[in-house]
PyMOL commands that place a pseudoatom at each C-alpha (Angstrom):
pseudoatom trace, name=CA, resn=UNK, resi=1, chain=A, elem=C, hetatm=0, pos=[-0.001, -0.058, -0.032]
pseudoatom trace, name=CA, resn=UNK, resi=2, chain=A, elem=C, hetatm=0, pos=[2.137, 2.916, -1.314]
pseudoatom trace, name=CA, resn=UNK, resi=3, chain=A, elem=C, hetatm=0, pos=[-0.819, 5.180, -0.741]
pseudoatom trace, name=CA, resn=UNK, resi=4, chain=A, elem=C, hetatm=0, pos=[0.518, 5.639, 3.068]
pseudoatom trace, name=CA, resn=UNK, resi=5, chain=A, elem=C, hetatm=0, pos=[3.866, 6.969, 1.975]
pseudoatom trace, name=CA, resn=UNK, resi=6, chain=A, elem=C, hetatm=0, pos=[2.189, 9.210, -0.425]
pseudoatom trace, name=CA, resn=UNK, resi=7, chain=A, elem=C, hetatm=0, pos=[-0.050, 10.316, 2.632]
pseudoatom trace, name=CA, resn=UNK, resi=8, chain=A, elem=C, hetatm=0, pos=[2.948, 10.826, 4.481]
pseudoatom trace, name=CA, resn=UNK, resi=9, chain=A, elem=C, hetatm=0, pos=[4.418, 13.138, 1.566]
pseudoatom trace, name=CA, resn=UNK, resi=10, chain=A, elem=C, hetatm=0, pos=[0.895, 15.035, 1.701]
pseudoatom trace, name=CA, resn=UNK, resi=11, chain=A, elem=C, hetatm=0, pos=[1.459, 15.560, 5.480]
pseudoatom trace, name=CA, resn=UNK, resi=12, chain=A, elem=C, hetatm=0, pos=[5.014, 16.963, 4.638]
pseudoatom trace, name=CA, resn=UNK, resi=13, chain=A, elem=C, hetatm=0, pos=[3.562, 19.468, 2.110]
pseudoatom trace, name=CA, resn=UNK, resi=14, chain=A, elem=C, hetatm=0, pos=[0.742, 20.576, 4.423]
pseudoatom trace, name=CA, resn=UNK, resi=15, chain=A, elem=C, hetatm=0, pos=[2.873, 21.273, 7.245]
pseudoatom trace, name=CA, resn=UNK, resi=16, chain=A, elem=C, hetatm=0, pos=[4.909, 22.974, 4.852]
pseudoatom trace, name=CA, resn=UNK, resi=17, chain=A, elem=C, hetatm=0, pos=[1.893, 25.202, 3.889]
pseudoatom trace, name=CA, resn=UNK, resi=18, chain=A, elem=C, hetatm=0, pos=[0.870, 25.574, 7.385]
pseudoatom trace, name=CA, resn=UNK, resi=19, chain=A, elem=C, hetatm=0, pos=[4.447, 26.657, 8.401]
pseudoatom trace, name=CA, resn=UNK, resi=20, chain=A, elem=C, hetatm=0, pos=[4.401, 29.152, 5.489]
pseudoatom trace, name=CA, resn=UNK, resi=21, chain=A, elem=C, hetatm=0, pos=[1.056, 30.986, 6.559]
pseudoatom trace, name=CA, resn=UNK, resi=22, chain=A, elem=C, hetatm=0, pos=[1.214, 30.616, 10.128]
pseudoatom trace, name=CA, resn=UNK, resi=23, chain=A, elem=C, hetatm=0, pos=[-1.883, 28.420, 10.476]
pseudoatom trace, name=CA, resn=UNK, resi=24, chain=A, elem=C, hetatm=0, pos=[-2.363, 26.241, 13.655]
pseudoatom trace, name=CA, resn=UNK, resi=25, chain=A, elem=C, hetatm=0, pos=[-4.543, 23.483, 11.758]
pseudoatom trace, name=CA, resn=UNK, resi=26, chain=A, elem=C, hetatm=0, pos=[-5.723, 22.116, 8.356]
pseudoatom trace, name=CA, resn=UNK, resi=27, chain=A, elem=C, hetatm=0, pos=[-9.376, 22.409, 7.652]
pseudoatom trace, name=CA, resn=UNK, resi=28, chain=A, elem=C, hetatm=0, pos=[-9.989, 20.648, 4.396]
pseudoatom trace, name=CA, resn=UNK, resi=29, chain=A, elem=C, hetatm=0, pos=[-7.738, 19.085, 1.896]
pseudoatom trace, name=CA, resn=UNK, resi=30, chain=A, elem=C, hetatm=0, pos=[-8.371, 18.417, -1.679]
pseudoatom trace, name=CA, resn=UNK, resi=31, chain=A, elem=C, hetatm=0, pos=[-6.746, 16.300, -3.842]
pseudoatom trace, name=CA, resn=UNK, resi=32, chain=A, elem=C, hetatm=0, pos=[-7.419, 15.177, -7.381]
pseudoatom trace, name=CA, resn=UNK, resi=33, chain=A, elem=C, hetatm=0, pos=[-6.494, 11.304, -8.327]
pseudoatom trace, name=CA, resn=UNK, resi=34, chain=A, elem=C, hetatm=0, pos=[-5.976, 10.564, -11.767]
pseudoatom trace, name=CA, resn=UNK, resi=35, chain=A, elem=C, hetatm=0, pos=[-7.591, 7.307, -13.101]
pseudoatom trace, name=CA, resn=UNK, resi=36, chain=A, elem=C, hetatm=0, pos=[-3.512, 6.189, -14.169]
pseudoatom trace, name=CA, resn=UNK, resi=37, chain=A, elem=C, hetatm=0, pos=[-2.215, 7.783, -11.179]
pseudoatom trace, name=CA, resn=UNK, resi=38, chain=A, elem=C, hetatm=0, pos=[-1.611, 4.320, -9.373]
pseudoatom trace, name=CA, resn=UNK, resi=39, chain=A, elem=C, hetatm=0, pos=[-3.158, 5.538, -6.679]
pseudoatom trace, name=CA, resn=UNK, resi=40, chain=A, elem=C, hetatm=0, pos=[-6.238, 3.934, -5.051]
pseudoatom trace, name=CA, resn=UNK, resi=41, chain=A, elem=C, hetatm=0, pos=[-8.682, 6.683, -3.889]
pseudoatom trace, name=CA, resn=UNK, resi=42, chain=A, elem=C, hetatm=0, pos=[-10.208, 4.328, -0.907]
pseudoatom trace, name=CA, resn=UNK, resi=43, chain=A, elem=C, hetatm=0, pos=[-6.641, 3.379, 0.306]
pseudoatom trace, name=CA, resn=UNK, resi=44, chain=A, elem=C, hetatm=0, pos=[-5.787, 6.857, 0.086]
pseudoatom trace, name=CA, resn=UNK, resi=45, chain=A, elem=C, hetatm=0, pos=[-8.832, 8.101, 2.340]
pseudoatom trace, name=CA, resn=UNK, resi=46, chain=A, elem=C, hetatm=0, pos=[-7.753, 5.124, 4.779]
pseudoatom trace, name=CA, resn=UNK, resi=47, chain=A, elem=C, hetatm=0, pos=[-4.025, 6.193, 4.967]
pseudoatom trace, name=CA, resn=UNK, resi=48, chain=A, elem=C, hetatm=0, pos=[-5.075, 9.829, 5.503]
pseudoatom trace, name=CA, resn=UNK, resi=49, chain=A, elem=C, hetatm=0, pos=[-7.442, 8.478, 8.291]
pseudoatom trace, name=CA, resn=UNK, resi=50, chain=A, elem=C, hetatm=0, pos=[-4.814, 6.581, 9.918]
pseudoatom trace, name=CA, resn=UNK, resi=51, chain=A, elem=C, hetatm=0, pos=[-2.542, 9.679, 9.680]
pseudoatom trace, name=CA, resn=UNK, resi=52, chain=A, elem=C, hetatm=0, pos=[-4.833, 11.810, 11.529]
pseudoatom trace, name=CA, resn=UNK, resi=53, chain=A, elem=C, hetatm=0, pos=[-4.356, 10.084, 14.863]
pseudoatom trace, name=CA, resn=UNK, resi=54, chain=A, elem=C, hetatm=0, pos=[-0.657, 10.942, 14.833]
pseudoatom trace, name=CA, resn=UNK, resi=55, chain=A, elem=C, hetatm=0, pos=[-0.555, 14.494, 13.075]
pseudoatom trace, name=CA, resn=UNK, resi=56, chain=A, elem=C, hetatm=0, pos=[-2.240, 17.100, 14.805]
pseudoatom trace, name=CA, resn=UNK, resi=57, chain=A, elem=C, hetatm=0, pos=[-2.115, 19.565, 12.311]
pseudoatom trace, name=CA, resn=UNK, resi=58, chain=A, elem=C, hetatm=0, pos=[-4.683, 17.327, 10.189]
pseudoatom trace, name=CA, resn=UNK, resi=59, chain=A, elem=C, hetatm=0, pos=[-6.576, 16.071, 13.183]
pseudoatom trace, name=CA, resn=UNK, resi=60, chain=A, elem=C, hetatm=0, pos=[-9.849, 17.622, 12.210]
pseudoatom trace, name=CA, resn=UNK, resi=61, chain=A, elem=C, hetatm=0, pos=[-9.204, 17.772, 8.424]
pseudoatom trace, name=CA, resn=UNK, resi=62, chain=A, elem=C, hetatm=0, pos=[-11.435, 16.961, 5.976]
pseudoatom trace, name=CA, resn=UNK, resi=63, chain=A, elem=C, hetatm=0, pos=[-10.152, 15.223, 2.864]
pseudoatom trace, name=CA, resn=UNK, resi=64, chain=A, elem=C, hetatm=0, pos=[-11.981, 15.468, -0.303]
pseudoatom trace, name=CA, resn=UNK, resi=65, chain=A, elem=C, hetatm=0, pos=[-10.622, 13.418, -3.233]
pseudoatom trace, name=CA, resn=UNK, resi=66, chain=A, elem=C, hetatm=0, pos=[-11.663, 13.952, -6.455]
pseudoatom trace, name=CA, resn=UNK, resi=67, chain=A, elem=C, hetatm=0, pos=[-11.400, 10.946, -8.961]
pseudoatom trace, name=CA, resn=UNK, resi=68, chain=A, elem=C, hetatm=0, pos=[-9.948, 12.276, -12.398]
pseudoatom trace, name=CA, resn=UNK, resi=69, chain=A, elem=C, hetatm=0, pos=[-10.815, 10.229, -15.599]
pseudoatom trace, name=CA, resn=UNK, resi=70, chain=A, elem=C, hetatm=0, pos=[-8.303, 9.140, -18.292]
pseudoatom trace, name=CA, resn=UNK, resi=71, chain=A, elem=C, hetatm=0, pos=[-8.465, 11.554, -21.423]
pseudoatom trace, name=CA, resn=UNK, resi=72, chain=A, elem=C, hetatm=0, pos=[-6.713, 10.569, -24.400]
pseudoatom trace, name=CA, resn=UNK, resi=73, chain=A, elem=C, hetatm=0, pos=[-6.617, 12.921, -27.558]
pseudoatom trace, name=CA, resn=UNK, resi=74, chain=A, elem=C, hetatm=0, pos=[-6.279, 10.719, -31.079]
pseudoatom trace, name=CA, resn=UNK, resi=75, chain=A, elem=C, hetatm=0, pos=[-3.653, 11.882, -33.401]
pseudoatom trace, name=CA, resn=UNK, resi=76, chain=A, elem=C, hetatm=0, pos=[-5.694, 9.900, -36.017]
pseudoatom trace, name=CA, resn=UNK, resi=77, chain=A, elem=C, hetatm=0, pos=[-9.203, 11.991, -35.803]
pseudoatom trace, name=CA, resn=UNK, resi=78, chain=A, elem=C, hetatm=0, pos=[-8.422, 14.765, -33.331]
pseudoatom trace, name=CA, resn=UNK, resi=79, chain=A, elem=C, hetatm=0, pos=[-10.962, 13.577, -31.096]
pseudoatom trace, name=CA, resn=UNK, resi=80, chain=A, elem=C, hetatm=0, pos=[-10.792, 13.359, -27.279]
pseudoatom trace, name=CA, resn=UNK, resi=81, chain=A, elem=C, hetatm=0, pos=[-11.937, 10.243, -25.859]
pseudoatom trace, name=CA, resn=UNK, resi=82, chain=A, elem=C, hetatm=0, pos=[-12.321, 9.343, -22.038]
pseudoatom trace, name=CA, resn=UNK, resi=83, chain=A, elem=C, hetatm=0, pos=[-11.121, 5.754, -21.775]
pseudoatom trace, name=CA, resn=UNK, resi=84, chain=A, elem=C, hetatm=0, pos=[-12.221, 3.520, -19.000]
pseudoatom trace, name=CA, resn=UNK, resi=85, chain=A, elem=C, hetatm=0, pos=[-8.515, 1.897, -19.624]
pseudoatom trace, name=CA, resn=UNK, resi=86, chain=A, elem=C, hetatm=0, pos=[-5.367, 2.604, -21.195]
pseudoatom trace, name=CA, resn=UNK, resi=87, chain=A, elem=C, hetatm=0, pos=[-5.476, 2.046, -25.291]
pseudoatom trace, name=CA, resn=UNK, resi=88, chain=A, elem=C, hetatm=0, pos=[-2.906, 2.088, -27.943]
pseudoatom trace, name=CA, resn=UNK, resi=89, chain=A, elem=C, hetatm=0, pos=[-5.652, 2.691, -30.401]
pseudoatom trace, name=CA, resn=UNK, resi=90, chain=A, elem=C, hetatm=0, pos=[-8.663, 5.510, -30.615]
pseudoatom trace, name=CA, resn=UNK, resi=91, chain=A, elem=C, hetatm=0, pos=[-11.775, 3.774, -29.383]
pseudoatom trace, name=CA, resn=UNK, resi=92, chain=A, elem=C, hetatm=0, pos=[-13.926, 6.272, -32.146]
pseudoatom trace, name=CA, resn=UNK, resi=93, chain=A, elem=C, hetatm=0, pos=[-11.657, 5.450, -35.179]
pseudoatom trace, name=CA, resn=UNK, resi=94, chain=A, elem=C, hetatm=0, pos=[-9.263, 2.913, -34.508]
pseudoatom trace, name=CA, resn=UNK, resi=95, chain=A, elem=C, hetatm=0, pos=[-6.238, 5.218, -35.248]
pseudoatom trace, name=CA, resn=UNK, resi=96, chain=A, elem=C, hetatm=0, pos=[-3.353, 5.697, -32.859]
pseudoatom trace, name=CA, resn=UNK, resi=97, chain=A, elem=C, hetatm=0, pos=[-1.291, 6.699, -31.202]
pseudoatom trace, name=CA, resn=UNK, resi=98, chain=A, elem=C, hetatm=0, pos=[-2.919, 8.140, -28.636]
pseudoatom trace, name=CA, resn=UNK, resi=99, chain=A, elem=C, hetatm=0, pos=[-1.851, 11.145, -26.213]
pseudoatom trace, name=CA, resn=UNK, resi=100, chain=A, elem=C, hetatm=0, pos=[-2.685, 11.390, -22.741]
pseudoatom trace, name=CA, resn=UNK, resi=101, chain=A, elem=C, hetatm=0, pos=[-3.841, 14.537, -21.992]
pseudoatom trace, name=CA, resn=UNK, resi=102, chain=A, elem=C, hetatm=0, pos=[-5.787, 14.055, -18.392]
pseudoatom trace, name=CA, resn=UNK, resi=103, chain=A, elem=C, hetatm=0, pos=[-5.778, 11.410, -15.485]
pseudoatom trace, name=CA, resn=UNK, resi=104, chain=A, elem=C, hetatm=0, pos=[-2.072, 10.530, -14.993]
pseudoatom trace, name=CA, resn=UNK, resi=105, chain=A, elem=C, hetatm=0, pos=[-1.542, 13.194, -12.148]
pseudoatom trace, name=CA, resn=UNK, resi=106, chain=A, elem=C, hetatm=0, pos=[-2.085, 13.115, -8.419]
pseudoatom trace, name=CA, resn=UNK, resi=107, chain=A, elem=C, hetatm=0, pos=[-2.669, 16.837, -7.342]
pseudoatom trace, name=CA, resn=UNK, resi=108, chain=A, elem=C, hetatm=0, pos=[-3.089, 18.818, -3.963]
pseudoatom trace, name=CA, resn=UNK, resi=109, chain=A, elem=C, hetatm=0, pos=[-5.634, 21.279, -5.517]
pseudoatom trace, name=CA, resn=UNK, resi=110, chain=A, elem=C, hetatm=0, pos=[-6.783, 23.129, -2.339]
pseudoatom trace, name=CA, resn=UNK, resi=111, chain=A, elem=C, hetatm=0, pos=[-6.163, 23.744, 1.400]
pseudoatom trace, name=CA, resn=UNK, resi=112, chain=A, elem=C, hetatm=0, pos=[-8.268, 25.230, 3.842]
pseudoatom trace, name=CA, resn=UNK, resi=113, chain=A, elem=C, hetatm=0, pos=[-6.290, 26.308, 6.620]
pseudoatom trace, name=CA, resn=UNK, resi=114, chain=A, elem=C, hetatm=0, pos=[-6.804, 27.621, 10.320]
pseudoatom trace, name=CA, resn=UNK, resi=115, chain=A, elem=C, hetatm=0, pos=[-4.828, 30.584, 11.063]
pseudoatom trace, name=CA, resn=UNK, resi=116, chain=A, elem=C, hetatm=0, pos=[-5.400, 32.712, 14.247]
pseudoatom trace, name=CA, resn=UNK, resi=117, chain=A, elem=C, hetatm=0, pos=[-5.302, 36.188, 14.216]
pseudoatom trace, name=CA, resn=UNK, resi=118, chain=A, elem=C, hetatm=0, pos=[-2.931, 37.983, 16.093]
pseudoatom trace, name=CA, resn=UNK, resi=119, chain=A, elem=C, hetatm=0, pos=[-4.860, 40.337, 18.624]
pseudoatom trace, name=CA, resn=UNK, resi=120, chain=A, elem=C, hetatm=0, pos=[-2.834, 43.756, 18.873]
for i in range(1, 120): cmd.bond("trace and resi %d" % i, "trace and resi %d" % (i + 1))
show_as sticks, trace
zoom trace
């Protein structure tokens, strides 16, 4: 389950962001998981839940995972095709090659921080 090590890296990024902005807590984390990112969204969610117990910064954070479909552009017909799985040829025209244009990435899209305002 490499999702645990991915989640550890995510927590490192969140810690860096919190430090840069003087945040005491993370309230919400939104990630995008591409269909070909080799990350299983459910396992990432379980890893995040497990990390909450040992990382106070995210102890109350909501994790939102948006699954991004695999989309390819056909060199033959020029059409964008949403694919259920990787293919070498276009499901529309049968030509190829296909260029993957969406669905390979794992992105930290948005973070909501809790920042205490300084009273003067």
